[in-house]
Legacy VTK file of the C-alpha trace (Angstrom):
# vtk DataFile Version 3.0
C-alpha trace
ASCII
DATASET POLYDATA
POINTS 402 float
12.848 -2.395 -4.872
12.752 -5.941 -3.822
8.927 -8.244 -4.475
6.621 -7.440 -1.921
6.621 -10.063 0.641
3.183 -10.836 2.692
4.854 -12.366 5.331
7.561 -10.168 6.062
5.095 -7.274 5.709
2.461 -9.087 8.255
5.057 -9.507 10.641
5.328 -5.742 11.392
1.066 -5.771 12.162
-0.258 -6.252 15.660
-3.094 -6.795 17.193
-6.352 -5.695 16.631
-5.365 -4.120 13.436
-4.416 -7.559 11.894
-7.507 -9.224 13.139
-9.757 -6.426 11.653
-8.606 -6.311 8.390
-8.251 -10.095 7.474
-12.303 -10.151 8.630
-13.415 -7.551 6.664
-11.269 -8.619 3.551
-13.049 -11.756 0.793
-10.350 -13.886 2.207
-12.154 -14.527 5.653
-15.125 -16.846 3.575
-12.211 -19.236 2.842
-10.150 -19.407 6.217
-10.309 -20.027 9.733
-8.603 -18.116 12.405
-8.812 -18.429 16.363
-7.645 -14.821 17.285
-7.254 -15.926 20.936
-3.967 -17.279 20.225
-0.471 -15.597 21.627
-0.673 -12.762 19.789
3.083 -12.900 18.195
2.410 -16.160 16.750
-0.734 -15.054 14.489
0.887 -13.356 12.178
3.057 -16.383 10.968
-0.344 -18.388 11.469
-2.340 -15.998 9.191
0.413 -16.947 6.626
0.795 -20.643 7.062
-3.524 -20.721 6.930
-3.494 -18.771 3.351
-0.612 -20.996 2.351
-2.397 -24.307 3.451
-5.294 -22.504 1.079
-3.120 -21.924 -1.959
-1.709 -25.228 -1.738
-5.237 -26.806 -1.335
-6.748 -24.962 -3.997
-5.483 -27.103 -7.222
-6.980 -30.014 -5.544
-10.291 -28.718 -6.097
-11.981 -27.739 -9.095
-10.967 -24.182 -9.883
-13.610 -23.747 -12.401
-16.436 -24.165 -9.309
-17.821 -20.960 -7.917
-16.192 -21.557 -4.683
-13.027 -22.487 -6.302
-12.942 -19.601 -8.706
-14.160 -17.280 -5.760
-11.336 -18.676 -3.678
-8.834 -18.159 -6.300
-9.903 -14.388 -6.569
-10.084 -13.742 -2.635
-5.995 -14.970 -2.928
-5.369 -12.467 -5.766
-7.016 -9.543 -4.196
-4.976 -10.916 -0.647
-1.839 -10.395 -2.455
-2.451 -7.218 -4.374
-4.497 -5.652 -1.204
-1.752 -6.075 1.316
0.779 -5.161 -1.511
-1.261 -1.632 -1.772
-1.084 -1.039 1.702
2.534 -1.552 1.876
2.665 1.166 -0.795
0.788 3.626 1.367
2.936 2.822 4.662
4.656 5.777 4.129
5.404 9.349 5.449
3.929 10.671 1.941
0.676 9.177 1.790
0.507 9.698 6.021
0.994 13.148 5.508
-1.532 13.154 3.207
-4.186 11.666 5.063
-3.482 13.942 8.128
-4.070 17.215 6.415
-6.933 16.207 4.394
-8.733 13.173 5.784
-7.734 13.129 9.610
-10.511 12.835 12.533
-10.990 12.155 15.899
-11.372 8.065 15.671
-8.148 7.746 13.171
-5.918 9.921 15.299
-6.864 8.359 18.553
-5.967 5.075 16.240
-2.912 6.170 14.824
-1.824 6.942 18.215
-0.499 3.577 18.795
0.271 2.308 15.352
3.239 1.976 13.121
3.318 3.289 9.461
2.224 -0.309 8.240
-0.666 -0.836 10.562
-1.782 2.622 9.730
-2.023 1.790 6.314
-3.978 -1.407 6.930
-6.147 1.091 9.414
-6.836 3.143 6.896
-7.432 0.213 4.156
-10.003 -1.628 6.505
-12.311 1.649 8.062
-11.204 4.565 5.434
-11.481 2.457 2.075
-12.688 5.970 0.062
-9.789 8.067 1.650
-7.161 5.463 0.915
-8.060 5.247 -2.749
-8.302 9.070 -3.346
-4.631 9.080 -1.760
-3.288 6.155 -4.407
-4.572 8.472 -6.941
-3.113 11.386 -5.697
0.132 9.857 -5.665
-0.130 7.834 -8.892
-0.565 11.697 -10.338
2.383 12.803 -8.674
4.308 10.696 -9.794
4.022 11.098 -13.148
3.795 15.099 -13.133
6.410 16.603 -14.876
6.720 13.618 -16.719
6.537 12.475 -20.518
2.939 12.210 -20.429
2.014 15.233 -18.227
0.798 18.771 -19.403
-0.606 21.869 -18.032
-3.004 24.023 -19.646
-5.182 26.941 -18.553
-9.247 27.074 -19.158
-11.943 29.180 -17.854
-11.824 28.918 -14.061
-15.251 28.502 -11.845
-15.987 25.146 -13.794
-17.908 22.135 -12.231
-16.893 18.933 -13.054
-19.857 16.596 -12.958
-19.801 13.798 -10.777
-22.647 12.852 -12.816
-22.177 8.694 -13.637
-23.711 9.131 -16.892
-21.863 11.804 -18.112
-18.502 10.571 -16.422
-19.218 6.741 -18.607
-19.923 8.602 -21.951
-16.578 11.177 -21.208
-14.831 7.837 -20.380
-16.101 5.642 -23.537
-15.291 8.457 -25.783
-11.878 8.930 -24.557
-11.455 4.813 -25.593
-12.558 5.633 -29.028
-9.465 7.833 -29.125
-7.340 5.417 -28.426
-9.062 2.281 -30.544
-6.450 3.519 -33.433
-3.948 2.146 -31.112
-5.579 -1.141 -30.602
-7.070 -0.676 -27.658
-10.414 -1.858 -26.424
-13.926 -0.212 -25.465
-14.078 -1.188 -21.703
-13.690 1.557 -19.129
-13.285 2.510 -15.849
-13.441 5.847 -14.124
-12.790 7.543 -10.636
-13.767 10.926 -9.220
-11.784 12.143 -6.195
-11.774 15.459 -4.051
-8.145 16.915 -3.876
-7.462 20.219 -1.883
-6.821 21.748 -5.379
-9.866 20.646 -6.825
-10.784 17.651 -8.170
-9.060 14.692 -9.982
-10.780 12.553 -12.715
-8.958 9.136 -13.143
-10.071 6.674 -16.304
-8.808 3.420 -16.988
-9.199 2.128 -20.591
-8.940 -1.651 -22.084
-5.443 -1.837 -23.501
-4.193 -3.448 -26.709
-3.978 -7.125 -26.492
-0.439 -8.356 -24.593
0.577 -11.751 -23.892
1.768 -12.076 -20.407
3.990 -15.143 -19.007
2.894 -16.097 -15.902
2.774 -19.476 -12.884
-0.726 -20.463 -12.219
-2.005 -23.335 -10.151
2.319 -24.141 -10.145
2.130 -24.499 -13.482
4.056 -22.287 -16.153
1.181 -20.649 -18.616
0.963 -17.762 -21.299
-1.931 -16.024 -21.609
-3.753 -12.625 -23.255
-4.351 -9.882 -21.191
-5.414 -5.840 -22.064
-3.382 -3.861 -19.632
-5.432 -1.005 -18.392
-4.246 2.382 -19.904
-4.483 5.252 -17.434
-5.261 8.909 -18.312
-5.924 11.326 -15.930
-6.254 14.790 -15.219
-6.661 17.606 -12.221
-8.708 20.633 -12.377
-8.611 23.626 -9.879
-11.383 26.067 -10.604
-9.992 28.711 -8.382
-7.290 29.492 -10.973
-8.381 27.206 -14.265
-5.541 25.338 -14.062
-5.847 21.782 -15.617
-3.128 19.191 -15.395
-3.781 15.890 -17.703
-1.765 12.868 -17.553
-2.738 11.375 -21.438
-0.804 9.083 -23.640
-0.402 9.403 -27.501
1.394 12.902 -27.600
0.401 16.802 -27.676
-2.594 16.213 -30.214
-4.176 13.747 -27.547
-3.927 15.755 -24.174
-5.635 18.223 -26.387
-8.342 15.452 -27.739
-9.109 14.813 -24.097
-9.896 18.206 -22.854
-12.448 18.820 -25.935
-14.076 15.428 -24.691
-14.411 16.598 -21.054
-15.863 19.628 -22.466
-18.558 18.329 -24.344
-19.315 15.572 -21.840
-18.606 16.747 -18.628
-19.154 20.489 -18.226
-21.496 20.830 -21.400
-19.290 23.937 -23.033
-16.416 23.932 -25.286
-13.054 24.401 -23.524
-10.690 26.458 -24.886
-7.480 25.148 -23.488
-3.815 27.555 -23.888
-1.240 25.162 -22.927
1.323 26.526 -20.036
4.644 26.055 -21.650
7.141 24.549 -19.239
10.070 26.809 -18.279
12.466 24.102 -17.692
13.447 20.778 -19.440
10.978 17.965 -17.891
13.887 15.823 -16.767
11.673 13.076 -15.049
10.427 12.004 -18.606
14.250 10.849 -18.575
13.753 9.459 -15.104
10.537 7.735 -16.227
12.356 5.886 -19.086
14.874 6.783 -21.700
12.958 4.328 -24.694
12.729 6.581 -27.476
8.945 7.577 -28.935
10.020 6.882 -32.370
12.527 5.551 -34.921
15.341 7.926 -34.140
17.684 5.453 -36.599
16.415 7.308 -39.591
18.621 10.520 -38.123
21.393 8.672 -37.488
21.086 8.075 -33.639
21.464 4.354 -32.742
20.453 5.111 -28.872
20.600 7.645 -26.006
21.710 6.785 -22.400
21.421 8.749 -19.034
25.453 8.931 -18.537
25.430 11.321 -15.592
22.066 12.084 -13.065
21.320 14.591 -10.396
18.512 13.569 -8.021
17.016 15.612 -5.945
14.393 14.336 -2.302
11.071 15.650 -3.559
10.356 16.892 0.141
13.364 18.320 0.460
15.447 19.571 -2.637
18.470 20.456 -0.754
19.209 17.051 -0.207
20.792 15.877 -3.501
22.424 12.475 -4.834
24.681 12.538 -8.145
24.654 9.059 -9.724
27.438 8.124 -12.635
27.212 5.366 -15.237
29.822 3.763 -17.324
30.443 5.290 -21.045
29.583 1.760 -22.466
26.811 1.710 -24.357
25.189 -1.202 -23.135
25.545 -1.076 -19.607
23.251 0.189 -16.998
22.405 4.055 -17.640
22.262 6.250 -14.268
18.589 6.265 -13.944
19.150 2.104 -13.352
22.042 2.354 -11.318
19.670 4.675 -9.121
17.234 2.464 -8.530
19.475 0.010 -7.665
21.678 2.034 -4.803
19.344 4.670 -3.630
17.766 4.105 -0.624
13.722 3.883 -1.766
10.994 3.990 1.383
8.109 4.145 -1.421
8.389 4.252 -4.856
11.557 6.086 -6.707
8.979 7.832 -9.027
7.816 9.672 -6.096
10.525 10.127 -4.047
13.146 11.229 -6.515
13.069 14.384 -9.122
15.677 14.058 -11.743
17.206 17.572 -11.620
20.755 18.065 -13.420
21.103 15.432 -16.293
24.348 14.162 -18.850
22.768 12.407 -21.875
24.860 10.712 -23.936
24.280 10.341 -27.424
25.924 6.812 -29.757
25.505 8.072 -33.410
24.714 4.935 -35.869
28.092 5.691 -37.573
31.083 4.414 -36.484
34.366 5.600 -35.328
35.900 9.243 -34.692
32.984 11.610 -33.081
30.347 8.319 -33.190
29.132 9.817 -29.583
28.926 13.154 -27.700
27.386 14.260 -24.503
25.514 17.258 -23.579
24.254 18.547 -19.864
20.932 19.483 -19.443
19.365 20.664 -15.860
15.506 21.599 -14.604
16.219 25.217 -14.840
16.256 25.244 -18.911
20.053 25.754 -19.164
21.986 23.413 -21.259
25.229 22.836 -23.095
23.422 22.240 -26.519
25.087 25.610 -27.812
28.563 24.238 -27.208
28.209 21.050 -29.744
28.450 21.087 -33.065
25.726 22.789 -35.579
25.387 18.399 -36.714
24.978 17.371 -32.829
23.519 20.057 -31.647
20.327 19.126 -34.131
20.539 15.677 -33.110
20.515 16.426 -29.287
16.934 18.318 -29.884
15.745 15.622 -32.297
16.859 13.481 -28.700
14.707 15.267 -26.336
11.592 15.931 -28.118
11.618 11.988 -28.943
12.205 11.530 -25.179
9.663 13.994 -24.220
12.306 16.508 -22.675
10.938 19.060 -24.752
7.641 19.244 -27.209
8.098 19.140 -30.789
LINES 1 403
402 0 1 2 3 4 5 6 7 8 9 10 11 12 13 14 15 16 17 18 19 20 21 22 23 24 25 26 27 28 29 30 31 32 33 34 35 36 37 38 39 40 41 42 43 44 45 46 47 48 49 50 51 52 53 54 55 56 57 58 59 60 61 62 63 64 65 66 67 68 69 70 71 72 73 74 75 76 77 78 79 80 81 82 83 84 85 86 87 88 89 90 91 92 93 94 95 96 97 98 99 100 101 102 103 104 105 106 107 108 109 110 111 112 113 114 115 116 117 118 119 120 121 122 123 124 125 126 127 128 129 130 131 132 133 134 135 136 137 138 139 140 141 142 143 144 145 146 147 148 149 150 151 152 153 154 155 156 157 158 159 160 161 162 163 164 165 166 167 168 169 170 171 172 173 174 175 176 177 178 179 180 181 182 183 184 185 186 187 188 189 190 191 192 193 194 195 196 197 198 199 200 201 202 203 204 205 206 207 208 209 210 211 212 213 214 215 216 217 218 219 220 221 222 223 224 225 226 227 228 229 230 231 232 233 234 235 236 237 238 239 240 241 242 243 244 245 246 247 248 249 250 251 252 253 254 255 256 257 258 259 260 261 262 263 264 265 266 267 268 269 270 271 272 273 274 275 276 277 278 279 280 281 282 283 284 285 286 287 288 289 290 291 292 293 294 295 296 297 298 299 300 301 302 303 304 305 306 307 308 309 310 311 312 313 314 315 316 317 318 319 320 321 322 323 324 325 326 327 328 329 330 331 332 333 334 335 336 337 338 339 340 341 342 343 344 345 346 347 348 349 350 351 352 353 354 355 356 357 358 359 360 361 362 363 364 365 366 367 368 369 370 371 372 373 374 375 376 377 378 379 380 381 382 383 384 385 386 387 388 389 390 391 392 393 394 395 396 397 398 399 400 401
């Protein structure tokens, strides 16, 4: 996907949506706009006004309260427009229509394009906008390497009490501290048609980031937020979790949920997937362990079949080179398939050919096998040695459990 470009996005926004969004945004305190001018020229004039503010900012004391507020508003301006662009798609708008639409929004949407609808939601239905963001974020990770499904008692009430939620989030942060995470947390609760979603963010390990600030190249240390989420359906007792750190961490988070949110012990039974979690290969081919000790140098996605999420009958097959150092099928798909919103939301990986490169050179130094999302594979056709290596690779890539 190309880098998000605010001027290009705003060219698709008309009046009065453009004015409503801008005047409700923190950036309004630092710019002056004459909204009575020619409507066709307003997006370009607004972009120029924003660029002027960016150019003038280094001339002011950036550490002053005004300078810091202006810099923060500019950061929010770019990020909020990017968020609106990401929700300007049929997935998000269908979700809004299913769960949050009302008379006012239906009237407003009648004359708006998808980008304008997203901007309108951000301005006038901020809670619904955020709920849809969280829903799609969870959906993108479903069947991925950090996702699991469990059965617990039905009918539990997940408390919305802020004190309990904070206690839960800090307990999860303590769980991650052994891998360098910090203590700060942020937690959000959103209602879904199938229950309730709790999304929490934990201050991750210190990470060095190279970036440009005030037109100067700088390096800074930051802590990327680690995202953990769960969705509980009280009608069925099914709970889905997105947790990093392996199977034990999923169980640990469910135990903490019982201690801090429902105040009772949770007995969770994992629902084993009946299929291979091929979306784990879509997410990343990086191994979760140093598998060279097993004799594996590298694994690549040689061939892949992707199916459109909203219509599984529409499928695309992508084949990559056998060359170990070339891009694999997922990289090729990201570069060449049409993506309206986000690759992880729009395409599921349903068939895959995985190529394994051994550490030893010469004849038989590489082999491949097919896996399908219905649980079938060609692993049984491999030699016993290669069958073992195939299982090791699938476990390391989180396609199957240990």
